[in-house]
C-alpha positions, 0 to 999 in steps of 0.5 A: 883268426877267431873273430868274436866280434861276429859270434860268441862261439867258434870251432877251430880244428888243429891241423898243425902245431901252434908254435907261439913264435910265428903262429898264434891263435888270434882272438879278436873281441868286441867292444863290449864285455862278455862270455865266449867259447872256443872249441879246439878239436884235433884233426884225424891225426891228433898230436897237435899242440898249442904253445903257451905263447900261442894264444893272443887276445886283441881288442875290437880295434885289432890292437893287442889287448892292454891286459890291465886287470889286477896286475898289469900284464903283458899286452896281448897275453890271455890269463889262464886259470891257475896262471898257466896255459893248459896242455890240450888233449892230443888224441885224434878227433878229441875236443877241448873247450876254452871258456873266455870272459872278456873284460873290455874295460881292462882289455883282459881275456880270462880263460879256463879250459875244459879238456878231453871231450 
């Protein structure tokens, strides 16, 4: 789990694929709105993927977020710029940066990816 209640910046190294059916990147947000950063780095092997359903957002009480901003979305889903989760860079030791605005009132995580560092 990526627990943003403890810090607004986290680094995650992928060592396996995240399927979105039994494995997730679970992001837990605090009880206040804010901006958060998650760097996702490939291990030395690379070619690790995160399925579009592999990203989950949780409120401070560790329940799936309500996702109420604008059109009511599916609980727990994050909202991506352009409407689709990005395809992360798969090169060995490459890093992508996920910028997240968490709106605690609507319990919605708005995400943008900066790729291929």
